[in-house]
mmCIF file of the N, C-alpha and C atoms, coordinates in Angstrom:
data_MODEL
# 
_entry.id   MODEL 
# 
loop_
_atom_site.group_PDB 
_atom_site.id 
_atom_site.type_symbol 
_atom_site.label_atom_id 
_atom_site.label_alt_id 
_atom_site.label_comp_id 
_atom_site.label_asym_id 
_atom_site.label_entity_id 
_atom_site.label_seq_id 
_atom_site.pdbx_PDB_ins_code 
_atom_site.Cartn_x 
_atom_site.Cartn_y 
_atom_site.Cartn_z 
_atom_site.occupancy 
_atom_site.B_iso_or_equiv 
_atom_site.pdbx_formal_charge 
_atom_site.auth_seq_id 
_atom_site.auth_comp_id 
_atom_site.auth_asym_id 
_atom_site.auth_atom_id 
_atom_site.pdbx_PDB_model_num 
ATOM 1   N N  . MET A 1 1  ? -5.671  125.986 -58.389 1.00 0.00 ? 1  MET A N  1 
ATOM 2   C CA . MET A 1 1  ? -6.116  124.458 -58.148 1.00 0.00 ? 1  MET A CA 1 
ATOM 3   C C  . MET A 1 1  ? -5.593  124.058 -59.812 1.00 0.00 ? 1  MET A C  1 
ATOM 4   N N  . LYS A 1 2  ? -6.512  124.355 -60.567 1.00 0.00 ? 2  LYS A N  1 
ATOM 5   C CA . LYS A 1 2  ? -6.197  123.734 -61.650 1.00 0.00 ? 2  LYS A CA 1 
ATOM 6   C C  . LYS A 1 2  ? -4.793  123.359 -62.498 1.00 0.00 ? 2  LYS A C  1 
ATOM 7   N N  . GLU A 1 3  ? -4.130  124.270 -62.233 1.00 0.00 ? 3  GLU A N  1 
ATOM 8   C CA . GLU A 1 3  ? -2.655  124.126 -62.537 1.00 0.00 ? 3  GLU A CA 1 
ATOM 9   C C  . GLU A 1 3  ? -1.959  123.237 -61.381 1.00 0.00 ? 3  GLU A C  1 
ATOM 10  N N  . LEU A 1 4  ? -2.470  122.831 -60.227 1.00 0.00 ? 4  LEU A N  1 
ATOM 11  C CA . LEU A 1 4  ? -1.742  122.552 -59.773 1.00 0.00 ? 4  LEU A CA 1 
ATOM 12  C C  . LEU A 1 4  ? -2.149  120.969 -60.067 1.00 0.00 ? 4  LEU A C  1 
ATOM 13  N N  . LEU A 1 5  ? -3.704  120.770 -60.238 1.00 0.00 ? 5  LEU A N  1 
ATOM 14  C CA . LEU A 1 5  ? -4.001  119.110 -60.816 1.00 0.00 ? 5  LEU A CA 1 
ATOM 15  C C  . LEU A 1 5  ? -3.169  119.021 -61.961 1.00 0.00 ? 5  LEU A C  1 
ATOM 16  N N  . THR A 1 6  ? -3.312  119.793 -63.106 1.00 0.00 ? 6  THR A N  1 
ATOM 17  C CA . THR A 1 6  ? -2.742  119.539 -64.506 1.00 0.00 ? 6  THR A CA 1 
ATOM 18  C C  . THR A 1 6  ? -1.154  119.283 -64.384 1.00 0.00 ? 6  THR A C  1 
ATOM 19  N N  . TYR A 1 7  ? -0.348  119.824 -63.158 1.00 0.00 ? 7  TYR A N  1 
ATOM 20  C CA . TYR A 1 7  ? 1.219   119.241 -63.188 1.00 0.00 ? 7  TYR A CA 1 
ATOM 21  C C  . TYR A 1 7  ? 1.378   118.308 -62.300 1.00 0.00 ? 7  TYR A C  1 
ATOM 22  N N  . VAL A 1 8  ? 0.201   118.205 -61.349 1.00 0.00 ? 8  VAL A N  1 
ATOM 23  C CA . VAL A 1 8  ? 0.619   116.016 -60.708 1.00 0.00 ? 8  VAL A CA 1 
ATOM 24  C C  . VAL A 1 8  ? 0.363   115.653 -61.891 1.00 0.00 ? 8  VAL A C  1 
ATOM 25  N N  . ALA A 1 9  ? -0.585  115.444 -62.389 1.00 0.00 ? 9  ALA A N  1 
ATOM 26  C CA . ALA A 1 9  ? -1.362  114.626 -63.691 1.00 0.00 ? 9  ALA A CA 1 
ATOM 27  C C  . ALA A 1 9  ? -0.510  114.397 -64.691 1.00 0.00 ? 9  ALA A C  1 
ATOM 28  N N  . ARG A 1 10 ? 0.382   115.662 -65.015 1.00 0.00 ? 10 ARG A N  1 
ATOM 29  C CA . ARG A 1 10 ? 1.291   115.527 -66.304 1.00 0.00 ? 10 ARG A CA 1 
ATOM 30  C C  . ARG A 1 10 ? 2.577   114.671 -65.732 1.00 0.00 ? 10 ARG A C  1 
ATOM 31  N N  . ASN A 1 11 ? 2.893   115.050 -64.586 1.00 0.00 ? 11 ASN A N  1 
ATOM 32  C CA . ASN A 1 11 ? 3.910   113.822 -64.258 1.00 0.00 ? 11 ASN A CA 1 
ATOM 33  C C  . ASN A 1 11 ? 3.702   112.357 -63.733 1.00 0.00 ? 11 ASN A C  1 
ATOM 34  N N  . LEU A 1 12 ? 2.308   112.138 -64.006 1.00 0.00 ? 12 LEU A N  1 
ATOM 35  C CA . LEU A 1 12 ? 2.155   110.604 -63.488 1.00 0.00 ? 12 LEU A CA 1 
ATOM 36  C C  . LEU A 1 12 ? 2.298   109.940 -64.783 1.00 0.00 ? 12 LEU A C  1 
ATOM 37  N N  . VAL A 1 13 ? 1.521   110.368 -65.865 1.00 0.00 ? 13 VAL A N  1 
ATOM 38  C CA . VAL A 1 13 ? 1.271   109.783 -66.752 1.00 0.00 ? 13 VAL A CA 1 
ATOM 39  C C  . VAL A 1 13 ? 2.316   109.717 -67.972 1.00 0.00 ? 13 VAL A C  1 
ATOM 40  N N  . ASP A 1 14 ? 2.300   108.312 -68.776 1.00 0.00 ? 14 ASP A N  1 
ATOM 41  C CA . ASP A 1 14 ? 3.161   108.481 -70.033 1.00 0.00 ? 14 ASP A CA 1 
ATOM 42  C C  . ASP A 1 14 ? 2.877   109.090 -71.324 1.00 0.00 ? 14 ASP A C  1 
ATOM 43  N N  . ASN A 1 15 ? 1.525   110.118 -71.247 1.00 0.00 ? 15 ASN A N  1 
ATOM 44  C CA . ASN A 1 15 ? 0.998   110.584 -72.419 1.00 0.00 ? 15 ASN A CA 1 
ATOM 45  C C  . ASN A 1 15 ? 0.915   112.332 -71.578 1.00 0.00 ? 15 ASN A C  1 
ATOM 46  N N  . PRO A 1 16 ? 1.211   113.146 -71.544 1.00 0.00 ? 16 PRO A N  1 
ATOM 47  C CA . PRO A 1 16 ? 1.152   113.996 -70.981 1.00 0.00 ? 16 PRO A CA 1 
ATOM 48  C C  . PRO A 1 16 ? 0.679   115.342 -71.746 1.00 0.00 ? 16 PRO A C  1 
ATOM 49  N N  . ASP A 1 17 ? 0.571   115.119 -73.167 1.00 0.00 ? 17 ASP A N  1 
ATOM 50  C CA . ASP A 1 17 ? -0.527  116.209 -74.136 1.00 0.00 ? 17 ASP A CA 1 
ATOM 51  C C  . ASP A 1 17 ? -1.733  115.719 -73.715 1.00 0.00 ? 17 ASP A C  1 
ATOM 52  N N  . ALA A 1 18 ? -2.411  114.371 -73.190 1.00 0.00 ? 18 ALA A N  1 
ATOM 53  C CA . ALA A 1 18 ? -3.800  114.168 -73.062 1.00 0.00 ? 18 ALA A CA 1 
ATOM 54  C C  . ALA A 1 18 ? -4.083  114.373 -71.894 1.00 0.00 ? 18 ALA A C  1 
ATOM 55  N N  . VAL A 1 19 ? -3.626  114.939 -71.021 1.00 0.00 ? 19 VAL A N  1 
ATOM 56  C CA . VAL A 1 19 ? -4.062  115.453 -69.463 1.00 0.00 ? 19 VAL A CA 1 
ATOM 57  C C  . VAL A 1 19 ? -4.944  117.131 -70.014 1.00 0.00 ? 19 VAL A C  1 
ATOM 58  N N  . SER A 1 20 ? -5.960  116.736 -69.570 1.00 0.00 ? 20 SER A N  1 
ATOM 59  C CA . SER A 1 20 ? -6.949  118.151 -69.460 1.00 0.00 ? 20 SER A CA 1 
ATOM 60  C C  . SER A 1 20 ? -7.305  118.471 -68.424 1.00 0.00 ? 20 SER A C  1 
ATOM 61  N N  . VAL A 1 21 ? -7.665  119.188 -67.519 1.00 0.00 ? 21 VAL A N  1 
ATOM 62  C CA . VAL A 1 21 ? -8.234  119.682 -66.494 1.00 0.00 ? 21 VAL A CA 1 
ATOM 63  C C  . VAL A 1 21 ? -9.679  120.527 -66.564 1.00 0.00 ? 21 VAL A C  1 
ATOM 64  N N  . ASP A 1 22 ? -11.009 120.490 -66.783 1.00 0.00 ? 22 ASP A N  1 
ATOM 65  C CA . ASP A 1 22 ? -12.162 121.306 -66.550 1.00 0.00 ? 22 ASP A CA 1 
ATOM 66  C C  . ASP A 1 22 ? -12.862 121.841 -65.298 1.00 0.00 ? 22 ASP A C  1 
ATOM 67  N N  . GLN A 1 23 ? -12.961 123.232 -64.961 1.00 0.00 ? 23 GLN A N  1 
ATOM 68  C CA . GLN A 1 23 ? -13.458 123.931 -63.816 1.00 0.00 ? 23 GLN A CA 1 
ATOM 69  C C  . GLN A 1 23 ? -14.604 124.022 -63.589 1.00 0.00 ? 23 GLN A C  1 
ATOM 70  N N  . PHE A 1 24 ? -15.627 123.801 -62.775 1.00 0.00 ? 24 PHE A N  1 
ATOM 71  C CA . PHE A 1 24 ? -16.813 123.875 -62.870 1.00 0.00 ? 24 PHE A CA 1 
ATOM 72  C C  . PHE A 1 24 ? -17.406 124.561 -61.206 1.00 0.00 ? 24 PHE A C  1 
ATOM 73  N N  . ASP A 1 25 ? -18.015 125.136 -61.279 1.00 0.00 ? 25 ASP A N  1 
ATOM 74  C CA . ASP A 1 25 ? -18.699 126.535 -60.020 1.00 0.00 ? 25 ASP A CA 1 
ATOM 75  C C  . ASP A 1 25 ? -19.862 125.954 -60.289 1.00 0.00 ? 25 ASP A C  1 
ATOM 76  N N  . ARG A 1 26 ? -20.077 125.212 -58.989 1.00 0.00 ? 26 ARG A N  1 
ATOM 77  C CA . ARG A 1 26 ? -21.623 124.635 -58.505 1.00 0.00 ? 26 ARG A CA 1 
ATOM 78  C C  . ARG A 1 26 ? -22.244 124.858 -57.397 1.00 0.00 ? 26 ARG A C  1 
ATOM 79  N N  . ASN A 1 27 ? -22.836 125.882 -56.780 1.00 0.00 ? 27 ASN A N  1 
ATOM 80  C CA . ASN A 1 27 ? -23.217 126.147 -55.331 1.00 0.00 ? 27 ASN A CA 1 
ATOM 81  C C  . ASN A 1 27 ? -22.065 126.463 -54.370 1.00 0.00 ? 27 ASN A C  1 
ATOM 82  N N  . GLY A 1 28 ? -21.131 127.128 -54.422 1.00 0.00 ? 28 GLY A N  1 
ATOM 83  C CA . GLY A 1 28 ? -20.078 127.452 -54.117 1.00 0.00 ? 28 GLY A CA 1 
ATOM 84  C C  . GLY A 1 28 ? -18.660 127.067 -53.576 1.00 0.00 ? 28 GLY A C  1 
ATOM 85  N N  . GLU A 1 29 ? -19.037 125.751 -54.566 1.00 0.00 ? 29 GLU A N  1 
ATOM 86  C CA . GLU A 1 29 ? -17.685 124.781 -54.463 1.00 0.00 ? 29 GLU A CA 1 
ATOM 87  C C  . GLU A 1 29 ? -17.533 124.582 -56.273 1.00 0.00 ? 29 GLU A C  1 
ATOM 88  N N  . THR A 1 30 ? -15.745 124.239 -56.042 1.00 0.00 ? 30 THR A N  1 
ATOM 89  C CA . THR A 1 30 ? -15.190 123.975 -57.839 1.00 0.00 ? 30 THR A CA 1 
ATOM 90  C C  . THR A 1 30 ? -15.210 122.674 -57.537 1.00 0.00 ? 30 THR A C  1 
ATOM 91  N N  . ILE A 1 31 ? -15.340 122.223 -58.798 1.00 0.00 ? 31 ILE A N  1 
ATOM 92  C CA . ILE A 1 31 ? -15.253 120.787 -59.356 1.00 0.00 ? 31 ILE A CA 1 
ATOM 93  C C  . ILE A 1 31 ? -14.328 120.577 -60.441 1.00 0.00 ? 31 ILE A C  1 
ATOM 94  N N  . LEU A 1 32 ? -12.959 119.887 -60.094 1.00 0.00 ? 32 LEU A N  1 
ATOM 95  C CA . LEU A 1 32 ? -12.661 119.726 -61.238 1.00 0.00 ? 32 LEU A CA 1 
ATOM 96  C C  . LEU A 1 32 ? -12.136 118.380 -61.807 1.00 0.00 ? 32 LEU A C  1 
ATOM 97  N N  . GLU A 1 33 ? -12.387 118.359 -62.931 1.00 0.00 ? 33 GLU A N  1 
ATOM 98  C CA . GLU A 1 33 ? -12.715 117.115 -63.771 1.00 0.00 ? 33 GLU A CA 1 
ATOM 99  C C  . GLU A 1 33 ? -11.317 117.183 -64.479 1.00 0.00 ? 33 GLU A C  1 
ATOM 100 N N  . LEU A 1 34 ? -10.684 115.561 -64.016 1.00 0.00 ? 34 LEU A N  1 
ATOM 101 C CA . LEU A 1 34 ? -9.338  115.524 -64.783 1.00 0.00 ? 34 LEU A CA 1 
ATOM 102 C C  . LEU A 1 34 ? -9.901  114.149 -65.854 1.00 0.00 ? 34 LEU A C  1 
ATOM 103 N N  . HIS A 1 35 ? -9.076  114.490 -67.491 1.00 0.00 ? 35 HIS A N  1 
ATOM 104 C CA . HIS A 1 35 ? -8.909  113.802 -67.962 1.00 0.00 ? 35 HIS A CA 1 
ATOM 105 C C  . HIS A 1 35 ? -8.021  113.478 -68.570 1.00 0.00 ? 35 HIS A C  1 
ATOM 106 N N  . VAL A 1 36 ? -7.742  112.280 -69.048 1.00 0.00 ? 36 VAL A N  1 
ATOM 107 C CA . VAL A 1 36 ? -6.749  111.665 -69.484 1.00 0.00 ? 36 VAL A CA 1 
ATOM 108 C C  . VAL A 1 36 ? -6.584  110.486 -69.720 1.00 0.00 ? 36 VAL A C  1 
ATOM 109 N N  . ALA A 1 37 ? -5.460  110.505 -70.956 1.00 0.00 ? 37 ALA A N  1 
ATOM 110 C CA . ALA A 1 37 ? -5.708  109.437 -71.713 1.00 0.00 ? 37 ALA A CA 1 
ATOM 111 C C  . ALA A 1 37 ? -5.870  107.717 -71.447 1.00 0.00 ? 37 ALA A C  1 
ATOM 112 N N  . GLN A 1 38 ? -6.554  106.825 -72.055 1.00 0.00 ? 38 GLN A N  1 
ATOM 113 C CA . GLN A 1 38 ? -7.477  105.806 -71.740 1.00 0.00 ? 38 GLN A CA 1 
ATOM 114 C C  . GLN A 1 38 ? -6.344  104.775 -70.688 1.00 0.00 ? 38 GLN A C  1 
ATOM 115 N N  . GLU A 1 39 ? -5.186  104.766 -71.145 1.00 0.00 ? 39 GLU A N  1 
ATOM 116 C CA . GLU A 1 39 ? -3.687  103.812 -71.147 1.00 0.00 ? 39 GLU A CA 1 
ATOM 117 C C  . GLU A 1 39 ? -3.670  104.432 -69.837 1.00 0.00 ? 39 GLU A C  1 
ATOM 118 N N  . ASP A 1 40 ? -3.329  105.693 -69.517 1.00 0.00 ? 40 ASP A N  1 
ATOM 119 C CA . ASP A 1 40 ? -3.015  105.765 -68.417 1.00 0.00 ? 40 ASP A CA 1 
ATOM 120 C C  . ASP A 1 40 ? -3.875  106.447 -66.913 1.00 0.00 ? 40 ASP A C  1 
ATOM 121 N N  . MET A 1 41 ? -5.412  105.829 -67.591 1.00 0.00 ? 41 MET A N  1 
ATOM 122 C CA . MET A 1 41 ? -5.847  105.767 -66.380 1.00 0.00 ? 41 MET A CA 1 
ATOM 123 C C  . MET A 1 41 ? -5.686  104.834 -64.655 1.00 0.00 ? 41 MET A C  1 
ATOM 124 N N  . GLY A 1 42 ? -5.294  104.051 -65.124 1.00 0.00 ? 42 GLY A N  1 
ATOM 125 C CA . GLY A 1 42 ? -4.899  102.895 -64.581 1.00 0.00 ? 42 GLY A CA 1 
ATOM 126 C C  . GLY A 1 42 ? -3.560  103.871 -63.317 1.00 0.00 ? 42 GLY A C  1 
ATOM 127 N N  . LYS A 1 43 ? -3.023  104.564 -64.136 1.00 0.00 ? 43 LYS A N  1 
ATOM 128 C CA . LYS A 1 43 ? -1.366  105.250 -62.928 1.00 0.00 ? 43 LYS A CA 1 
ATOM 129 C C  . LYS A 1 43 ? -2.176  106.416 -62.505 1.00 0.00 ? 43 LYS A C  1 
ATOM 130 N N  . VAL A 1 44 ? -2.996  107.151 -62.887 1.00 0.00 ? 44 VAL A N  1 
ATOM 131 C CA . VAL A 1 44 ? -3.737  108.201 -62.122 1.00 0.00 ? 44 VAL A CA 1 
ATOM 132 C C  . VAL A 1 44 ? -4.653  107.728 -60.858 1.00 0.00 ? 44 VAL A C  1 
ATOM 133 N N  . ILE A 1 45 ? -5.333  106.143 -61.389 1.00 0.00 ? 45 ILE A N  1 
ATOM 134 C CA . ILE A 1 45 ? -5.681  105.557 -60.316 1.00 0.00 ? 45 ILE A CA 1 
ATOM 135 C C  . ILE A 1 45 ? -5.587  105.191 -58.977 1.00 0.00 ? 45 ILE A C  1 
ATOM 136 N N  . GLY A 1 46 ? -4.063  104.413 -59.648 1.00 0.00 ? 46 GLY A N  1 
ATOM 137 C CA . GLY A 1 46 ? -3.038  103.700 -58.688 1.00 0.00 ? 46 GLY A CA 1 
ATOM 138 C C  . GLY A 1 46 ? -4.262  102.585 -58.096 1.00 0.00 ? 46 GLY A C  1 
ATOM 139 N N  . ARG A 1 47 ? -3.077  101.365 -57.224 1.00 0.00 ? 47 ARG A N  1 
ATOM 140 C CA . ARG A 1 47 ? -3.870  100.256 -56.829 1.00 0.00 ? 47 ARG A CA 1 
ATOM 141 C C  . ARG A 1 47 ? -4.868  100.744 -55.778 1.00 0.00 ? 47 ARG A C  1 
ATOM 142 N N  . GLN A 1 48 ? -6.482  99.873  -55.839 1.00 0.00 ? 48 GLN A N  1 
ATOM 143 C CA . GLN A 1 48 ? -6.938  100.304 -54.841 1.00 0.00 ? 48 GLN A CA 1 
ATOM 144 C C  . GLN A 1 48 ? -7.208  101.729 -55.236 1.00 0.00 ? 48 GLN A C  1 
ATOM 145 N N  . GLY A 1 49 ? -7.136  102.959 -55.890 1.00 0.00 ? 49 GLY A N  1 
ATOM 146 C CA . GLY A 1 49 ? -7.511  104.231 -55.912 1.00 0.00 ? 49 GLY A CA 1 
ATOM 147 C C  . GLY A 1 49 ? -6.602  105.025 -54.830 1.00 0.00 ? 49 GLY A C  1 
ATOM 148 N N  . ARG A 1 50 ? -5.470  104.656 -54.413 1.00 0.00 ? 50 ARG A N  1 
ATOM 149 C CA . ARG A 1 50 ? -4.625  105.412 -53.549 1.00 0.00 ? 50 ARG A CA 1 
ATOM 150 C C  . ARG A 1 50 ? -4.175  106.527 -53.938 1.00 0.00 ? 50 ARG A C  1 
ATOM 151 N N  . ILE A 1 51 ? -3.329  106.370 -54.962 1.00 0.00 ? 51 ILE A N  1 
ATOM 152 C CA . ILE A 1 51 ? -3.040  107.786 -55.780 1.00 0.00 ? 51 ILE A CA 1 
ATOM 153 C C  . ILE A 1 51 ? -4.177  108.950 -56.230 1.00 0.00 ? 51 ILE A C  1 
ATOM 154 N N  . ALA A 1 52 ? -5.317  108.283 -56.586 1.00 0.00 ? 52 ALA A N  1 
ATOM 155 C CA . ALA A 1 52 ? -6.563  108.809 -56.759 1.00 0.00 ? 52 ALA A CA 1 
ATOM 156 C C  . ALA A 1 52 ? -6.843  109.673 -55.544 1.00 0.00 ? 52 ALA A C  1 
ATOM 157 N N  . LYS A 1 53 ? -6.516  108.842 -54.359 1.00 0.00 ? 53 LYS A N  1 
ATOM 158 C CA . LYS A 1 53 ? -6.819  109.345 -53.172 1.00 0.00 ? 53 LYS A CA 1 
ATOM 159 C C  . LYS A 1 53 ? -5.951  110.481 -52.962 1.00 0.00 ? 53 LYS A C  1 
ATOM 160 N N  . GLU A 1 54 ? -4.707  110.710 -52.707 1.00 0.00 ? 54 GLU A N  1 
ATOM 161 C CA . GLU A 1 54 ? -3.707  111.624 -52.400 1.00 0.00 ? 54 GLU A CA 1 
ATOM 162 C C  . GLU A 1 54 ? -3.779  112.671 -53.405 1.00 0.00 ? 54 GLU A C  1 
ATOM 163 N N  . ILE A 1 55 ? -4.363  112.312 -54.526 1.00 0.00 ? 55 ILE A N  1 
ATOM 164 C CA . ILE A 1 55 ? -4.164  113.132 -55.176 1.00 0.00 ? 55 ILE A CA 1 
ATOM 165 C C  . ILE A 1 55 ? -5.698  114.709 -55.173 1.00 0.00 ? 55 ILE A C  1 
ATOM 166 N N  . ARG A 1 56 ? -6.798  114.025 -54.789 1.00 0.00 ? 56 ARG A N  1 
ATOM 167 C CA . ARG A 1 56 ? -7.569  114.482 -53.838 1.00 0.00 ? 56 ARG A CA 1 
ATOM 168 C C  . ARG A 1 56 ? -7.229  115.174 -52.616 1.00 0.00 ? 56 ARG A C  1 
ATOM 169 N N  . THR A 1 57 ? -6.242  114.377 -51.731 1.00 0.00 ? 57 THR A N  1 
ATOM 170 C CA . THR A 1 57 ? -5.991  115.286 -50.529 1.00 0.00 ? 57 THR A CA 1 
ATOM 171 C C  . THR A 1 57 ? -4.939  116.268 -50.446 1.00 0.00 ? 57 THR A C  1 
ATOM 172 N N  . LEU A 1 58 ? -4.556  116.306 -51.985 1.00 0.00 ? 58 LEU A N  1 
ATOM 173 C CA . LEU A 1 58 ? -3.121  117.461 -51.750 1.00 0.00 ? 58 LEU A CA 1 
ATOM 174 C C  . LEU A 1 58 ? -4.310  118.358 -52.363 1.00 0.00 ? 58 LEU A C  1 
ATOM 175 N N  . VAL A 1 59 ? -5.122  118.180 -53.312 1.00 0.00 ? 59 VAL A N  1 
ATOM 176 C CA . VAL A 1 59 ? -6.046  119.495 -53.895 1.00 0.00 ? 59 VAL A CA 1 
ATOM 177 C C  . VAL A 1 59 ? -6.762  120.008 -52.402 1.00 0.00 ? 59 VAL A C  1 
ATOM 178 N N  . ARG A 1 60 ? -7.404  119.432 -52.109 1.00 0.00 ? 60 ARG A N  1 
ATOM 179 C CA . ARG A 1 60 ? -8.238  119.704 -51.225 1.00 0.00 ? 60 ARG A CA 1 
ATOM 180 C C  . ARG A 1 60 ? -7.409  120.665 -49.774 1.00 0.00 ? 60 ARG A C  1 
ATOM 181 N N  . SER A 1 61 ? -6.569  120.216 -49.390 1.00 0.00 ? 61 SER A N  1 
ATOM 182 C CA . SER A 1 61 ? -5.702  120.691 -48.485 1.00 0.00 ? 61 SER A CA 1 
ATOM 183 C C  . SER A 1 61 ? -5.512  122.433 -49.187 1.00 0.00 ? 61 SER A C  1 
ATOM 184 N N  . VAL A 1 62 ? -4.562  121.978 -50.597 1.00 0.00 ? 62 VAL A N  1 
ATOM 185 C CA . VAL A 1 62 ? -4.340  123.399 -51.069 1.00 0.00 ? 62 VAL A CA 1 
ATOM 186 C C  . VAL A 1 62 ? -5.183  124.563 -51.157 1.00 0.00 ? 62 VAL A C  1 
ATOM 187 N N  . ALA A 1 63 ? -6.792  123.808 -51.677 1.00 0.00 ? 63 ALA A N  1 
ATOM 188 C CA . ALA A 1 63 ? -7.808  124.582 -51.208 1.00 0.00 ? 63 ALA A CA 1 
ATOM 189 C C  . ALA A 1 63 ? -8.320  125.054 -50.302 1.00 0.00 ? 63 ALA A C  1 
ATOM 190 N N  . GLN A 1 64 ? -8.244  124.401 -48.802 1.00 0.00 ? 64 GLN A N  1 
ATOM 191 C CA . GLN A 1 64 ? -8.716  124.931 -47.758 1.00 0.00 ? 64 GLN A CA 1 
ATOM 192 C C  . GLN A 1 64 ? -7.723  126.052 -47.203 1.00 0.00 ? 64 GLN A C  1 
ATOM 193 N N  . ARG A 1 65 ? -6.371  126.449 -47.595 1.00 0.00 ? 65 ARG A N  1 
ATOM 194 C CA . ARG A 1 65 ? -5.818  127.483 -47.200 1.00 0.00 ? 65 ARG A CA 1 
ATOM 195 C C  . ARG A 1 65 ? -5.963  128.707 -47.811 1.00 0.00 ? 65 ARG A C  1 
ATOM 196 N N  . THR A 1 66 ? -7.354  128.494 -48.870 1.00 0.00 ? 66 THR A N  1 
ATOM 197 C CA . THR A 1 66 ? -7.341  129.756 -49.696 1.00 0.00 ? 66 THR A CA 1 
ATOM 198 C C  . THR A 1 66 ? -8.742  129.959 -48.710 1.00 0.00 ? 66 THR A C  1 
ATOM 199 N N  . GLY A 1 67 ? -9.514  129.280 -48.289 1.00 0.00 ? 67 GLY A N  1 
ATOM 200 C CA . GLY A 1 67 ? -10.858 128.851 -47.638 1.00 0.00 ? 67 GLY A CA 1 
ATOM 201 C C  . GLY A 1 67 ? -11.796 128.545 -48.877 1.00 0.00 ? 67 GLY A C  1 
ATOM 202 N N  . LYS A 1 68 ? -11.448 127.676 -49.729 1.00 0.00 ? 68 LYS A N  1 
ATOM 203 C CA . LYS A 1 68 ? -12.441 126.979 -50.421 1.00 0.00 ? 68 LYS A CA 1 
ATOM 204 C C  . LYS A 1 68 ? -12.870 125.751 -50.837 1.00 0.00 ? 68 LYS A C  1 
ATOM 205 N N  . ARG A 1 69 ? -13.607 125.020 -50.997 1.00 0.00 ? 69 ARG A N  1 
ATOM 206 C CA . ARG A 1 69 ? -13.935 124.120 -51.536 1.00 0.00 ? 69 ARG A CA 1 
ATOM 207 C C  . ARG A 1 69 ? -14.228 123.258 -52.458 1.00 0.00 ? 69 ARG A C  1 
ATOM 208 N N  . VAL A 1 70 ? -12.692 122.289 -52.461 1.00 0.00 ? 70 VAL A N  1 
ATOM 209 C CA . VAL A 1 70 ? -12.543 121.516 -54.137 1.00 0.00 ? 70 VAL A CA 1 
ATOM 210 C C  . VAL A 1 70 ? -12.908 120.332 -54.223 1.00 0.00 ? 70 VAL A C  1 
ATOM 211 N N  . PHE A 1 71 ? -12.867 119.728 -54.665 1.00 0.00 ? 71 PHE A N  1 
ATOM 212 C CA . PHE A 1 71 ? -13.540 118.397 -55.383 1.00 0.00 ? 71 PHE A CA 1 
ATOM 213 C C  . PHE A 1 71 ? -13.184 118.035 -56.601 1.00 0.00 ? 71 PHE A C  1 
ATOM 214 N N  . VAL A 1 72 ? -12.471 116.594 -56.792 1.00 0.00 ? 72 VAL A N  1 
ATOM 215 C CA . VAL A 1 72 ? -11.509 116.124 -57.776 1.00 0.00 ? 72 VAL A CA 1 
ATOM 216 C C  . VAL A 1 72 ? -12.023 114.833 -58.073 1.00 0.00 ? 72 VAL A C  1 
ATOM 217 N N  . GLU A 1 73 ? -12.565 115.166 -59.519 1.00 0.00 ? 73 GLU A N  1 
ATOM 218 C CA . GLU A 1 73 ? -13.589 113.529 -60.404 1.00 0.00 ? 73 GLU A CA 1 
ATOM 219 C C  . GLU A 1 73 ? -12.656 113.677 -61.230 1.00 0.00 ? 73 GLU A C  1 
ATOM 220 N N  . ILE A 1 74 ? -11.959 111.943 -61.250 1.00 0.00 ? 74 ILE A N  1 
ATOM 221 C CA . ILE A 1 74 ? -11.596 111.897 -62.690 1.00 0.00 ? 74 ILE A CA 1 
ATOM 222 C C  . ILE A 1 74 ? -12.296 111.061 -63.646 1.00 0.00 ? 74 ILE A C  1 
ATOM 223 N N  . VAL A 1 75 ? -12.718 111.760 -64.893 1.00 0.00 ? 75 VAL A N  1 
ATOM 224 C CA . VAL A 1 75 ? -13.551 111.059 -65.941 1.00 0.00 ? 75 VAL A CA 1 
ATOM 225 C C  . VAL A 1 75 ? -12.531 110.516 -66.902 1.00 0.00 ? 75 VAL A C  1 
ATOM 226 N N  . ASP A 1 76 ? -13.397 109.277 -67.620 1.00 0.00 ? 76 ASP A N  1 
ATOM 227 C CA . ASP A 1 76 ? -12.916 108.663 -68.653 1.00 0.00 ? 76 ASP A CA 1 
ATOM 228 C C  . ASP A 1 76 ? -12.848 109.679 -69.595 1.00 0.00 ? 76 ASP A C  1 
# 
């Protein structure tokens, strides 16, 4: 999941070298924290959060196929 999120985020932003994803496991759930450059934050979130919502939907649907629960958090 981490690789998928990294791939999607790097193709959305102007500064792909600043993209990083941290993975944490809590209570049987996987949490992916997406870090991007401050100037690219709007490109990842999108208007009214539409792009962020679609990124979360994509990662969740792939995770469901493997039987895991994955959450994506976009961090400053």
